[in-house]
C-alpha positions as protocol buffer text, in pm:
chain_id: "A"
residue {
  index: 1
  type: MET
  ca { x: -929 y: 3896 z: -2865 }
}
residue {
  index: 2
  type: GLU
  ca { x: -706 y: 3834 z: -2564 }
}
residue {
  index: 3
  type: ARG
  ca { x: -469 y: 3540 z: -2604 }
}
residue {
  index: 4
  type: LYS
  ca { x: -526 y: 3252 z: -2366 }
}
residue {
  index: 5
  type: SER
  ca { x: -239 y: 3087 z: -2184 }
}
residue {
  index: 6
  type: LEU
  ca { x: -95 y: 2781 z: -2358 }
}
residue {
  index: 7
  type: ILE
  ca { x: -36 y: 2475 z: -2140 }
}
residue {
  index: 8
  type: SER
  ca { x: 228 y: 2223 z: -2249 }
}
residue {
  index: 9
  type: VAL
  ca { x: 135 y: 1875 z: -2127 }
}
residue {
  index: 10
  type: ILE
  ca { x: 431 y: 1634 z: -2124 }
}
residue {
  index: 11
  type: VAL
  ca { x: 357 y: 1261 z: -2131 }
}
residue {
  index: 12
  type: PRO
  ca { x: 645 y: 1006 z: -2129 }
}
residue {
  index: 13
  type: VAL
  ca { x: 533 y: 694 z: -2314 }
}
residue {
  index: 14
  type: TYR
  ca { x: 685 y: 351 z: -2254 }
}
residue {
  index: 15
  type: LYS
  ca { x: 508 y: 14 z: -2246 }
}
residue {
  index: 16
  type: VAL
  ca { x: 167 y: 168 z: -2167 }
}
residue {
  index: 17
  type: GLU
  ca { x: -17 y: 65 z: -2482 }
}
residue {
  index: 18
  type: GLN
  ca { x: -329 y: -54 z: -2299 }
}
residue {
  index: 19
  type: TYR
  ca { x: -351 y: 262 z: -2086 }
}
residue {
  index: 20
  type: LEU
  ca { x: -249 y: 530 z: -2334 }
}
residue {
  index: 21
  type: PRO
  ca { x: -593 y: 596 z: -2491 }
}
residue {
  index: 22
  type: GLN
  ca { x: -749 y: 678 z: -2153 }
}
residue {
  index: 23
  type: CYS
  ca { x: -455 y: 902 z: -2066 }
}
residue {
  index: 24
  type: VAL
  ca { x: -448 y: 1094 z: -2396 }
}
residue {
  index: 25
  type: ASP
  ca { x: -825 y: 1124 z: -2428 }
}
residue {
  index: 26
  type: SER
  ca { x: -848 y: 1271 z: -2077 }
}
residue {
  index: 27
  type: ILE
  ca { x: -605 y: 1544 z: -2187 }
}
residue {
  index: 28
  type: LEU
  ca { x: -748 y: 1622 z: -2530 }
}
residue {
  index: 29
  type: ASN
  ca { x: -1103 y: 1632 z: -2394 }
}
residue {
  index: 30
  type: GLN
  ca { x: -1024 y: 1895 z: -2131 }
}
residue {
  index: 31
  type: THR
  ca { x: -1273 y: 2179 z: -2098 }
}
residue {
  index: 32
  type: TYR
  ca { x: -970 y: 2409 z: -2136 }
}
residue {
  index: 33
  type: ARG
  ca { x: -865 y: 2368 z: -2500 }
}
residue {
  index: 34
  type: ASP
  ca { x: -546 y: 2575 z: -2534 }
}
residue {
  index: 35
  type: LEU
  ca { x: -305 y: 2287 z: -2493 }
}
residue {
  index: 36
  type: GLU
  ca { x: -9 y: 2134 z: -2667 }
}
residue {
  index: 37
  type: LEU
  ca { x: 28 y: 1766 z: -2586 }
}
residue {
  index: 38
  type: ILE
  ca { x: 385 y: 1642 z: -2616 }
}
residue {
  index: 39
  type: LEU
  ca { x: 395 y: 1263 z: -2634 }
}
residue {
  index: 40
  type: VAL
  ca { x: 750 y: 1138 z: -2580 }
}
residue {
  index: 41
  type: ASP
  ca { x: 782 y: 786 z: -2718 }
}
residue {
  index: 42
  type: ASP
  ca { x: 1079 y: 666 z: -2513 }
}
residue {
  index: 43
  type: GLY
  ca { x: 1170 y: 382 z: -2748 }
}
residue {
  index: 44
  type: SER
  ca { x: 865 y: 182 z: -2643 }
}
residue {
  index: 45
  type: PRO
  ca { x: 882 y: -172 z: -2796 }
}
residue {
  index: 46
  type: ASP
  ca { x: 502 y: -212 z: -2820 }
}
residue {
  index: 47
  type: GLY
  ca { x: 252 y: -20 z: -3031 }
}
residue {
  index: 48
  type: CYS
  ca { x: 279 y: 304 z: -2834 }
}
residue {
  index: 49
  type: GLY
  ca { x: 470 y: 485 z: -3107 }
}
residue {
  index: 50
  type: ARG
  ca { x: 200 y: 413 z: -3364 }
}
residue {
  index: 51
  type: PHE
  ca { x: -69 y: 525 z: -3119 }
}
residue {
  index: 52
  type: CYS
  ca { x: 113 y: 853 z: -3067 }
}
residue {
  index: 53
  type: ASP
  ca { x: 144 y: 920 z: -3439 }
}
residue {
  index: 54
  type: ALA
  ca { x: -224 y: 838 z: -3491 }
}
residue {
  index: 55
  type: TYR
  ca { x: -324 y: 1096 z: -3228 }
}
residue {
  index: 56
  type: ALA
  ca { x: -101 y: 1358 z: -3392 }
}
residue {
  index: 57
  type: GLU
  ca { x: -276 y: 1299 z: -3724 }
}
residue {
  index: 58
  type: LYS
  ca { x: -619 y: 1347 z: -3565 }
}
residue {
  index: 59
  type: ASP
  ca { x: -546 y: 1650 z: -3344 }
}
residue {
  index: 60
  type: GLY
  ca { x: -314 y: 1935 z: -3435 }
}
residue {
  index: 61
  type: ARG
  ca { x: -243 y: 2002 z: -3068 }
}
residue {
  index: 62
  type: VAL
  ca { x: -46 y: 1676 z: -3042 }
}
residue {
  index: 63
  type: ARG
  ca { x: 330 y: 1666 z: -3100 }
}
residue {
  index: 64
  type: VAL
  ca { x: 526 y: 1341 z: -3095 }
}
residue {
  index: 65
  type: ILE
  ca { x: 891 y: 1288 z: -3007 }
}
residue {
  index: 66
  type: HIS
  ca { x: 1037 y: 946 z: -3091 }
}
residue {
  index: 67
  type: LYS
  ca { x: 1363 y: 877 z: -2911 }
}
residue {
  index: 68
  type: LYS
  ca { x: 1590 y: 600 z: -2793 }
}
residue {
  index: 69
  type: ASN
  ca { x: 1492 y: 460 z: -2454 }
}
residue {
  index: 70
  type: GLY
  ca { x: 1648 y: 664 z: -2177 }
}
residue {
  index: 71
  type: GLY
  ca { x: 1406 y: 634 z: -1888 }
}
residue {
  index: 72
  type: LEU
  ca { x: 1137 y: 855 z: -1739 }
}
residue {
  index: 73
  type: SER
  ca { x: 1365 y: 1148 z: -1654 }
}
residue {
  index: 74
  type: ASP
  ca { x: 1517 y: 1155 z: -2001 }
}
residue {
  index: 75
  type: ALA
  ca { x: 1171 y: 1149 z: -2160 }
}
residue {
  index: 76
  type: ARG
  ca { x: 1044 y: 1430 z: -1941 }
}
residue {
  index: 77
  type: ASN
  ca { x: 1354 y: 1634 z: -2015 }
}
residue {
  index: 78
  type: ALA
  ca { x: 1300 y: 1587 z: -2389 }
}
residue {
  index: 79
  type: GLY
  ca { x: 946 y: 1716 z: -2341 }
}
residue {
  index: 80
  type: LEU
  ca { x: 1071 y: 2013 z: -2140 }
}
residue {
  index: 81
  type: ASP
  ca { x: 1318 y: 2105 z: -2414 }
}
residue {
  index: 82
  type: ALA
  ca { x: 1039 y: 2098 z: -2673 }
}
residue {
  index: 83
  type: ALA
  ca { x: 768 y: 2274 z: -2469 }
}
residue {
  index: 84
  type: SER
  ca { x: 655 y: 2619 z: -2577 }
}
residue {
  index: 85
  type: GLY
  ca { x: 364 y: 2678 z: -2340 }
}
residue {
  index: 86
  type: ASP
  ca { x: 325 y: 2941 z: -2071 }
}
residue {
  index: 87
  type: TYR
  ca { x: 257 y: 2662 z: -1823 }
}
residue {
  index: 88
  type: LEU
  ca { x: 374 y: 2301 z: -1786 }
}
residue {
  index: 89
  type: SER
  ca { x: 201 y: 1985 z: -1670 }
}
residue {
  index: 90
  type: PHE
  ca { x: 332 y: 1630 z: -1639 }
}
residue {
  index: 91
  type: ILE
  ca { x: 113 y: 1322 z: -1681 }
}
residue {
  index: 92
  type: ASP
  ca { x: 240 y: 964 z: -1673 }
}
residue {
  index: 93
  type: GLY
  ca { x: 124 y: 749 z: -1964 }
}
residue {
  index: 94
  type: ASP
  ca { x: -73 y: 504 z: -1750 }
}
residue {
  index: 95
  type: ASP
  ca { x: -262 y: 772 z: -1554 }
}
residue {
  index: 96
  type: TRP
  ca { x: -539 y: 1018 z: -1641 }
}
residue {
  index: 97
  type: ILE
  ca { x: -695 y: 1346 z: -1525 }
}
residue {
  index: 98
  type: GLU
  ca { x: -1035 y: 1497 z: -1452 }
}
residue {
  index: 99
  type: PRO
  ca { x: -1203 y: 1689 z: -1741 }
}
residue {
  index: 100
  type: ASP
  ca { x: -1177 y: 2030 z: -1572 }
}
residue {
  index: 101
  type: THR
  ca { x: -822 y: 1989 z: -1439 }
}
residue {
  index: 102
  type: TYR
  ca { x: -658 y: 2268 z: -1639 }
}
residue {
  index: 103
  type: ALA
  ca { x: -952 y: 2507 z: -1629 }
}
residue {
  index: 104
  type: THR
  ca { x: -955 y: 2481 z: -1250 }
}
residue {
  index: 105
  type: MET
  ca { x: -580 y: 2505 z: -1196 }
}
residue {
  index: 106
  type: LEU
  ca { x: -521 y: 2787 z: -1444 }
}
residue {
  index: 107
  type: ALA
  ca { x: -807 y: 2989 z: -1296 }
}
residue {
  index: 108
  type: ALA
  ca { x: -642 y: 2956 z: -953 }
}
residue {
  index: 109
  type: ALA
  ca { x: -302 y: 3062 z: -1092 }
}
residue {
  index: 110
  type: GLU
  ca { x: -455 y: 3374 z: -1246 }
}
residue {
  index: 111
  type: LYS
  ca { x: -675 y: 3454 z: -948 }
}
residue {
  index: 112
  type: TYR
  ca { x: -383 y: 3454 z: -704 }
}
residue {
  index: 113
  type: ASP
  ca { x: -115 y: 3561 z: -955 }
}
residue {
  index: 114
  type: VAL
  ca { x: 113 y: 3267 z: -877 }
}
residue {
  index: 115
  type: ALA
  ca { x: 347 y: 3054 z: -1086 }
}
residue {
  index: 116
  type: LEU
  ca { x: 259 y: 2724 z: -918 }
}
residue {
  index: 117
  type: VAL
  ca { x: -65 y: 2544 z: -833 }
}
residue {
  index: 118
  type: CYS
  ca { x: -90 y: 2215 z: -644 }
}
residue {
  index: 119
  type: ALA
  ca { x: -409 y: 2008 z: -638 }
}
residue {
  index: 120
  type: GLY
  ca { x: -474 y: 1654 z: -516 }
}
residue {
  index: 121
  type: ARG
  ca { x: -503 y: 1305 z: -660 }
}
residue {
  index: 122
  type: TYR
  ca { x: -694 y: 981 z: -650 }
}
residue {
  index: 123
  type: ASP
  ca { x: -519 y: 649 z: -592 }
}
residue {
  index: 124
  type: GLU
  ca { x: -651 y: 384 z: -831 }
}
residue {
  index: 125
  type: ASP
  ca { x: -578 y: 19 z: -747 }
}
residue {
  index: 126
  type: GLU
  ca { x: -557 y: -166 z: -1078 }
}
residue {
  index: 127
  type: GLU
  ca { x: -606 y: -508 z: -920 }
}
residue {
  index: 128
  type: THR
  ca { x: -914 y: -430 z: -712 }
}
residue {
  index: 129
  type: GLY
  ca { x: -1051 y: -130 z: -901 }
}
residue {
  index: 130
  type: MET
  ca { x: -1076 y: 57 z: -570 }
}
residue {
  index: 131
  type: ARG
  ca { x: -1047 y: 436 z: -580 }
}
residue {
  index: 132
  type: THR
  ca { x: -945 y: 637 z: -276 }
}
residue {
  index: 133
  type: VAL
  ca { x: -854 y: 1001 z: -229 }
}
residue {
  index: 134
  type: GLY
  ca { x: -478 y: 1022 z: -194 }
}
residue {
  index: 135
  type: LEU
  ca { x: -269 y: 1320 z: -91 }
}
residue {
  index: 136
  type: CYS
  ca { x: -480 y: 1632 z: -131 }
}
residue {
  index: 137
  type: PRO
  ca { x: -468 y: 1982 z: 23 }
}
residue {
  index: 138
  type: LYS
  ca { x: -731 y: 2036 z: 291 }
}
residue {
  index: 139
  type: ARG
  ca { x: -842 y: 2382 z: 176 }
}
residue {
  index: 140
  type: GLU
  ca { x: -781 y: 2645 z: -88 }
}
residue {
  index: 141
  type: GLU
  ca { x: -502 y: 2872 z: 28 }
}
residue {
  index: 142
  type: GLN
  ca { x: -198 y: 3065 z: -83 }
}
residue {
  index: 143
  type: ILE
  ca { x: 125 y: 2972 z: 94 }
}
residue {
  index: 144
  type: SER
  ca { x: 493 y: 3057 z: 64 }
}
residue {
  index: 145
  type: SER
  ca { x: 719 y: 2829 z: -138 }
}
residue {
  index: 146
  type: LYS
  ca { x: 917 y: 2744 z: 177 }
}
residue {
  index: 147
  type: GLU
  ca { x: 600 y: 2634 z: 354 }
}
residue {
  index: 148
  type: MET
  ca { x: 510 y: 2419 z: 56 }
}
residue {
  index: 149
  type: VAL
  ca { x: 852 y: 2253 z: 59 }
}
residue {
  index: 150
  type: ARG
  ca { x: 815 y: 2190 z: 432 }
}
residue {
  index: 151
  type: ARG
  ca { x: 484 y: 2016 z: 372 }
}
residue {
  index: 152
  type: ILE
  ca { x: 630 y: 1815 z: 83 }
}
residue {
  index: 153
  type: PHE
  ca { x: 912 y: 1686 z: 303 }
}
residue {
  index: 154
  type: HIS
  ca { x: 653 y: 1570 z: 560 }
}
residue {
  index: 155
  type: TRP
  ca { x: 402 y: 1430 z: 307 }
}
residue {
  index: 156
  type: GLU
  ca { x: 156 y: 1676 z: 459 }
}
residue {
  index: 157
  type: ALA
  ca { x: -136 y: 1658 z: 210 }
}
residue {
  index: 158
  type: MET
  ca { x: 118 y: 1670 z: -77 }
}
residue {
  index: 159
  type: ASP
  ca { x: 448 y: 1524 z: -190 }
}
residue {
  index: 160
  type: SER
  ca { x: 717 y: 1561 z: -455 }
}
residue {
  index: 161
  type: SER
  ca { x: 509 y: 1419 z: -740 }
}
residue {
  index: 162
  type: ALA
  ca { x: 539 y: 1634 z: -1050 }
}
residue {
  index: 163
  type: CYS
  ca { x: 203 y: 1518 z: -1177 }
}
residue {
  index: 164
  type: ASP
  ca { x: -60 y: 1695 z: -963 }
}
residue {
  index: 165
  type: LYS
  ca { x: 84 y: 2043 z: -1015 }
}
residue {
  index: 166
  type: LEU
  ca { x: 73 y: 2320 z: -1276 }
}
residue {
  index: 167
  type: TYR
  ca { x: 392 y: 2522 z: -1326 }
}
residue {
  index: 168
  type: ALA
  ca { x: 487 y: 2840 z: -1505 }
}
residue {
  index: 169
  type: ARG
  ca { x: 743 y: 2723 z: -1761 }
}
residue {
  index: 170
  type: SER
  ca { x: 999 y: 2972 z: -1633 }
}
residue {
  index: 171
  type: LEU
  ca { x: 1030 y: 2772 z: -1309 }
}
residue {
  index: 172
  type: PHE
  ca { x: 1210 y: 2494 z: -1497 }
}
residue {
  index: 173
  type: GLU
  ca { x: 1473 y: 2714 z: -1660 }
}
residue {
  index: 174
  type: GLY
  ca { x: 1804 y: 2539 z: -1594 }
}
residue {
  index: 175
  type: ILE
  ca { x: 1637 y: 2255 z: -1401 }
}
residue {
  index: 176
  type: ARG
  ca { x: 1596 y: 1905 z: -1539 }
}
residue {
  index: 177
  type: PHE
  ca { x: 1516 y: 1562 z: -1393 }
}
residue {
  index: 178
  type: PRO
  ca { x: 1820 y: 1347 z: -1297 }
}
residue {
  index: 179
  type: LEU
  ca { x: 1906 y: 1078 z: -1550 }
}
residue {
  index: 180
  type: GLY
  ca { x: 1923 y: 711 z: -1459 }
}
residue {
  index: 181
  type: MET
  ca { x: 1746 y: 759 z: -1127 }
}
residue {
  index: 182
  type: VAL
  ca { x: 1407 y: 661 z: -987 }
}
residue {
  index: 183
  type: CYS
  ca { x: 1219 y: 884 z: -742 }
}
residue {
  index: 184
  type: GLU
  ca { x: 1328 y: 1154 z: -988 }
}
residue {
  index: 185
  type: ASP
  ca { x: 1066 y: 1398 z: -862 }
}
residue {
  index: 186
  type: VAL
  ca { x: 1219 y: 1407 z: -513 }
}
residue {
  index: 187
  type: PRO
  ca { x: 1537 y: 1604 z: -598 }
}
residue {
  index: 188
  type: THR
  ca { x: 1361 y: 1813 z: -864 }
}
residue {
  index: 189
  type: THR
  ca { x: 1025 y: 1935 z: -738 }
}
residue {
  index: 190
  type: TYR
  ca { x: 1148 y: 2106 z: -422 }
}
residue {
  index: 191
  type: ARG
  ca { x: 1394 y: 2316 z: -627 }
}
residue {
  index: 192
  type: VAL
  ca { x: 1119 y: 2423 z: -867 }
}
residue {
  index: 193
  type: VAL
  ca { x: 886 y: 2505 z: -578 }
}
residue {
  index: 194
  type: LEU
  ca { x: 1145 y: 2723 z: -405 }
}
residue {
  index: 195
  type: ARG
  ca { x: 1174 y: 2931 z: -721 }
}
residue {
  index: 196
  type: ALA
  ca { x: 802 y: 3002 z: -722 }
}
residue {
  index: 197
  type: GLU
  ca { x: 812 y: 3211 z: -400 }
}
residue {
  index: 198
  type: LYS
  ca { x: 442 y: 3142 z: -344 }
}
residue {
  index: 199
  type: ALA
  ca { x: 188 y: 2880 z: -449 }
}
residue {
  index: 200
  type: VAL
  ca { x: -182 y: 2806 z: -437 }
}
residue {
  index: 201
  type: LEU
  ca { x: -327 y: 2482 z: -302 }
}
residue {
  index: 202
  type: LEU
  ca { x: -658 y: 2340 z: -422 }
}
residue {
  index: 203
  type: PRO
  ca { x: -859 y: 2090 z: -214 }
}
residue {
  index: 204
  type: LYS
  ca { x: -962 y: 1902 z: -528 }
}
residue {
  index: 205
  type: PRO
  ca { x: -835 y: 1565 z: -657 }
}
residue {
  index: 206
  type: VAL
  ca { x: -772 y: 1608 z: -1030 }
}
residue {
  index: 207
  type: TYR
  ca { x: -514 y: 1340 z: -1104 }
}
residue {
  index: 208
  type: HIS
  ca { x: -579 y: 964 z: -1118 }
}
residue {
  index: 209
  type: TYR
  ca { x: -267 y: 771 z: -1016 }
}
residue {
  index: 210
  type: ARG
  ca { x: -285 y: 408 z: -1125 }
}
residue {
  index: 211
  type: HIS
  ca { x: -111 y: 164 z: -889 }
}
residue {
  index: 212
  type: ARG
  ca { x: 22 y: -125 z: -1098 }
}
residue {
  index: 213
  type: ALA
  ca { x: 192 y: -440 z: -970 }
}
residue {
  index: 214
  type: SER
  ca { x: 455 y: -406 z: -1243 }
}
residue {
  index: 215
  type: SER
  ca { x: 544 y: -43 z: -1172 }
}
residue {
  index: 216
  type: ILE
  ca { x: 895 y: 77 z: -1081 }
}
residue {
  index: 217
  type: THR
  ca { x: 793 y: 147 z: -722 }
}
residue {
  index: 218
  type: THR
  ca { x: 674 y: -212 z: -662 }
}
residue {
  index: 219
  type: SER
  ca { x: 971 y: -393 z: -819 }
}
residue {
  index: 220
  type: ALA
  ca { x: 1217 y: -617 z: -631 }
}
residue {
  index: 221
  type: VAL
  ca { x: 1508 y: -480 z: -429 }
}
residue {
  index: 222
  type: SER
  ca { x: 1780 y: -342 z: -656 }
}
residue {
  index: 223
  type: GLU
  ca { x: 2034 y: -61 z: -662 }
}
residue {
  index: 224
  type: LYS
  ca { x: 1749 y: 172 z: -758 }
}
residue {
  index: 225
  type: SER
  ca { x: 1577 y: 97 z: -428 }
}
residue {
  index: 226
  type: PHE
  ca { x: 1834 y: 322 z: -260 }
}
residue {
  index: 227
  type: HIS
  ca { x: 1794 y: 621 z: -490 }
}
residue {
  index: 228
  type: PHE
  ca { x: 1543 y: 778 z: -250 }
}
residue {
  index: 229
  type: SER
  ca { x: 1800 y: 791 z: 29 }
}
residue {
  index: 230
  type: ARG
  ca { x: 2063 y: 925 z: -213 }
}
residue {
  index: 231
  type: HIS
  ca { x: 1826 y: 1206 z: -306 }
}
residue {
  index: 232
  type: ALA
  ca { x: 1738 y: 1274 z: 58 }
}
residue {
  index: 233
  type: ALA
  ca { x: 2104 y: 1306 z: 156 }
}
residue {
  index: 234
  type: MET
  ca { x: 2169 y: 1550 z: -128 }
}
residue {
  index: 235
  type: ILE
  ca { x: 1860 y: 1752 z: -39 }
}
residue {
  index: 236
  type: TYR
  ca { x: 1965 y: 1771 z: 325 }
}
residue {
  index: 237
  type: GLU
  ca { x: 2305 y: 1916 z: 236 }
}
residue {
  index: 238
  type: ASP
  ca { x: 2152 y: 2163 z: -10 }
}
residue {
  index: 239
  type: ILE
  ca { x: 1883 y: 2281 z: 231 }
}
residue {
  index: 240
  type: LYS
  ca { x: 2124 y: 2306 z: 524 }
}
residue {
  index: 241
  type: LYS
  ca { x: 2345 y: 2536 z: 316 }
}
residue {
  index: 242
  type: ASN
  ca { x: 2087 y: 2743 z: 126 }
}
residue {
  index: 243
  type: VAL
  ca { x: 1758 y: 2733 z: 321 }
}
residue {
  index: 244
  type: PRO
  ca { x: 1866 y: 2669 z: 682 }
}
residue {
  index: 245
  type: GLU
  ca { x: 1520 y: 2735 z: 827 }
}
residue {
  index: 246
  type: LEU
  ca { x: 1406 y: 2413 z: 654 }
}
residue {
  index: 247
  type: GLU
  ca { x: 1703 y: 2208 z: 779 }
}
residue {
  index: 248
  type: PRO
  ca { x: 1499 y: 2013 z: 1041 }
}
residue {
  index: 249
  type: ASP
  ca { x: 1240 y: 1924 z: 778 }
}
residue {
  index: 250
  type: ALA
  ca { x: 1502 y: 1805 z: 528 }
}
residue {
  index: 251
  type: ARG
  ca { x: 1657 y: 1605 z: 811 }
}
residue {
  index: 252
  type: TYR
  ca { x: 1319 y: 1445 z: 878 }
}
residue {
  index: 253
  type: LEU
  ca { x: 1309 y: 1336 z: 512 }
}
residue {
  index: 254
  type: LEU
  ca { x: 1657 y: 1187 z: 544 }
}
residue {
  index: 255
  type: VAL
  ca { x: 1565 y: 990 z: 856 }
}
residue {
  index: 256
  type: CYS
  ca { x: 1258 y: 850 z: 679 }
}
residue {
  index: 257
  type: ALA
  ca { x: 1471 y: 747 z: 382 }
}
residue {
  index: 258
  type: LEU
  ca { x: 1731 y: 571 z: 599 }
}
residue {
  index: 259
  type: ARG
  ca { x: 1461 y: 397 z: 798 }
}
residue {
  index: 260
  type: TYR
  ca { x: 1304 y: 279 z: 472 }
}
residue {
  index: 261
  type: ASN
  ca { x: 1635 y: 126 z: 360 }
}
residue {
  index: 262
  type: VAL
  ca { x: 1680 y: -70 z: 682 }
}
residue {
  index: 263
  type: GLU
  ca { x: 1323 y: -193 z: 712 }
}
residue {
  index: 264
  type: MET
  ca { x: 1308 y: -286 z: 343 }
}
residue {
  index: 265
  type: LEU
  ca { x: 1620 y: -501 z: 369 }
}
residue {
  index: 266
  type: GLU
  ca { x: 1515 y: -663 z: 697 }
}
residue {
  index: 267
  type: HIS
  ca { x: 1201 y: -785 z: 519 }
}
residue {
  index: 268
  type: ALA
  ca { x: 1382 y: -872 z: 195 }
}
residue {
  index: 269
  type: PRO
  ca { x: 1478 y: -1224 z: 78 }
}
residue {
  index: 270
  type: LYS
  ca { x: 1811 y: -1358 z: 199 }
}
residue {
  index: 271
  type: GLU
  ca { x: 1975 y: -1305 z: -141 }
}
residue {
  index: 272
  type: ALA
  ca { x: 1890 y: -933 z: -137 }
}
residue {
  index: 273
  type: LYS
  ca { x: 2013 y: -898 z: 223 }
}
residue {
  index: 274
  type: ASN
  ca { x: 2348 y: -1051 z: 127 }
}
residue {
  index: 275
  type: CYS
  ca { x: 2379 y: -849 z: -192 }
}
residue {
  index: 276
  type: PHE
  ca { x: 2312 y: -516 z: -21 }
}
residue {
  index: 277
  type: ARG
  ca { x: 2468 y: -584 z: 318 }
}
residue {
  index: 278
  type: LYS
  ca { x: 2702 y: -283 z: 292 }
}
residue {
  index: 279
  type: GLU
  ca { x: 2406 y: -56 z: 215 }
}
residue {
  index: 280
  type: TYR
  ca { x: 2218 y: -206 z: 509 }
}
residue {
  index: 281
  type: LEU
  ca { x: 2503 y: -145 z: 754 }
}
residue {
  index: 282
  type: ARG
  ca { x: 2566 y: 204 z: 620 }
}
residue {
  index: 283
  type: SER
  ca { x: 2200 y: 299 z: 657 }
}
residue {
  index: 284
  type: ARG
  ca { x: 2187 y: 160 z: 1011 }
}
residue {
  index: 285
  type: ARG
  ca { x: 2499 y: 353 z: 1108 }
}
residue {
  index: 286
  type: GLN
  ca { x: 2368 y: 678 z: 963 }
}
residue {
  index: 287
  type: LEU
  ca { x: 2029 y: 623 z: 1124 }
}
residue {
  index: 288
  type: ALA
  ca { x: 2195 y: 569 z: 1461 }
}
residue {
  index: 289
  type: GLY
  ca { x: 2362 y: 907 z: 1418 }
}
residue {
  index: 290
  type: GLN
  ca { x: 2018 y: 1068 z: 1393 }
}
residue {
  index: 291
  type: LEU
  ca { x: 1867 y: 925 z: 1712 }
}
residue {
  index: 292
  type: LYS
  ca { x: 1915 y: 1242 z: 1917 }
}
residue {
  index: 293
  type: PHE
  ca { x: 1730 y: 1439 z: 1647 }
}
residue {
  index: 294
  type: VAL
  ca { x: 1457 y: 1175 z: 1635 }
}
residue {
  index: 295
  type: ARG
  ca { x: 1405 y: 1206 z: 2010 }
}
residue {
  index: 296
  type: ARG
  ca { x: 1413 y: 1588 z: 2030 }
}
residue {
  index: 297
  type: SER
  ca { x: 1259 y: 1710 z: 1702 }
}
residue {
  index: 298
  type: GLY
  ca { x: 896 y: 1649 z: 1793 }
}
residue {
  index: 299
  type: PHE
  ca { x: 837 y: 1502 z: 1447 }
}
residue {
  index: 300
  type: PHE
  ca { x: 808 y: 1140 z: 1559 }
}
residue {
  index: 301
  type: SER
  ca { x: 555 y: 971 z: 1786 }
}
residue {
  index: 302
  type: PRO
  ca { x: 682 y: 748 z: 2071 }
}
residue {
  index: 303
  type: LYS
  ca { x: 596 y: 442 z: 1863 }
}
residue {
  index: 304
  type: GLU
  ca { x: 791 y: 576 z: 1564 }
}
residue {
  index: 305
  type: GLN
  ca { x: 1086 y: 661 z: 1786 }
}
residue {
  index: 306
  type: LEU
  ca { x: 1094 y: 304 z: 1916 }
}
residue {
  index: 307
  type: GLU
  ca { x: 1074 y: 161 z: 1565 }
}
residue {
  index: 308
  type: ILE
  ca { x: 1360 y: 383 z: 1447 }
}
residue {
  index: 309
  type: VAL
  ca { x: 1577 y: 278 z: 1744 }
}
residue {
  index: 310
  type: LEU
  ca { x: 1505 y: -87 z: 1663 }
}
residue {
  index: 311
  type: ALA
  ca { x: 1592 y: -27 z: 1297 }
}
residue {
  index: 312
  type: ALA
  ca { x: 1919 y: 145 z: 1390 }
}
residue {
  index: 313
  type: CYS
  ca { x: 2008 y: -151 z: 1612 }
}
residue {
  index: 314
  type: GLY
  ca { x: 1918 y: -408 z: 1345 }
}
residue {
  index: 315
  type: LEU
  ca { x: 1631 y: -543 z: 1553 }
}
residue {
  index: 316
  type: TYR
  ca { x: 1329 y: -411 z: 1364 }
}
residue {
  index: 317
  type: GLY
  ca { x: 1265 y: -726 z: 1162 }
}
residue {
  index: 318
  type: SER
  ca { x: 1285 y: -969 z: 1453 }
}
residue {
  index: 319
  type: ALA
  ca { x: 1082 y: -739 z: 1679 }
}
residue {
  index: 320
  type: SER
  ca { x: 816 y: -705 z: 1412 }
}
residue {
  index: 321
  type: GLN
  ca { x: 797 y: -1082 z: 1364 }
}
residue {
  index: 322
  type: THR
  ca { x: 771 y: -1138 z: 1740 }
}
residue {
  index: 323
  type: TYR
  ca { x: 495 y: -879 z: 1773 }
}
residue {
  index: 324
  type: HIS
  ca { x: 287 y: -1029 z: 1495 }
}
residue {
  index: 325
  type: PHE
  ca { x: 342 y: -1382 z: 1627 }
}
residue {
  index: 326
  type: TYR
  ca { x: 206 y: -1296 z: 1973 }
}
residue {
  index: 327
  type: LYS
  ca { x: -74 y: -1090 z: 1822 }
}
residue {
  index: 328
  type: LYS
  ca { x: -183 y: -1388 z: 1612 }
}
residue {
  index: 329
  type: LEU
  ca { x: -142 y: -1623 z: 1910 }
}
residue {
  index: 330
  type: LYS
  ca { x: -357 y: -1399 z: 2128 }
}
residue {
  index: 331
  type: HIS
  ca { x: -624 y: -1383 z: 1858 }
}
residue {
  index: 332
  type: ASN
  ca { x: -640 y: -1763 z: 1838 }
}
residue {
  index: 333
  type: LEU
  ca { x: -667 y: -1820 z: 2212 }
}
C-alpha cells in the first residue's frame, strides 16, 4: 500500500482555553487523516496545558510540547523543530479550519507537483458573529514564487499569513520566525515562498480567522506597533539586493508601513504621541523621501497620493478631522 503524505499541524497555545476545543477538533476531524498535531503549550497560565494533554491521551496523532512562555514565534519554532511531516501547516489556537482543508490542499499540491499551496480565509468577528470572506485567490492557478511574493506585498487576494497555506517541510530548512516580534509572518513567509519556485492558488476559503478585541493586533500603541515597519525596511533591502525585479513592490510595502506609523500616531492619545515622537518624526521623514516613488509608481490612486503627502507633512490627522467635521455638518443641514 502506497504511503500517504504526513502533514504536521503546528498550533501555538497560549490563553486560548475557551477556543482550543473548536480549533483542535477541526484538525482531528479532517477528512484527511494522516496528520500529526503538535500542540505547543507556550507556558499558558490557564487550563490549556491540561487540555492539550487530554487530547494526546485520546488521539495518538497528538503530540504536546510544554515550554516556558516565549511568544508566538518561539512556539512556532518549537513546533517546526519537532515536526516530522512531509508538509507543514500552521493554525493559531483561537482559529479553526474547514473539514476538507488538508484533503483539498494536498490534492492540489500533488496535482500540480508544487511545494506550496495557498487558499483563502474567512474573517470571523467575535463580537458580532459576522462572517465574511477575507483574502482569497480569485481562481485556481499555478504561479511563480516571485509573482506570489508580489501579490503578498500588495495584499492582492493574499498576504503574509502563515495560516492559510500548506508547505513542503523542506521550505523551512534554515528558516525560523523572528523572536520577540509581532507581525512575525511578514519577514518569514516571503522567504519561504521564494524557495518554492512555484505555487498553486485555490479560490476556496478554508481557514477561519477569529478577530478578537484582546488580540495582539488590536492592542494599544507600543513599541511592537512599529515592528511592521521594521520588517518592511529589512525586506526592502533584502529584495533590492537579491530579487531586484520585485524592488518596486517591496518599496510599496515599505511606504504602506511608514504611512501606517504616521496615521496611527496622529490618531493616538496624547501620551502615545509624546512617547513615540521620535518614531513619528522618523517615519514622516522617511515617508517624505518616498513621495517621488508614490507619484510615479502607478501603485497609488490620486486620493492615496494626497493622503500620503498629508501624512508626510504631519497634516493627515487635522485634515481628516476637518473632512469629517464638514461631512457631518453637511449631513445635518
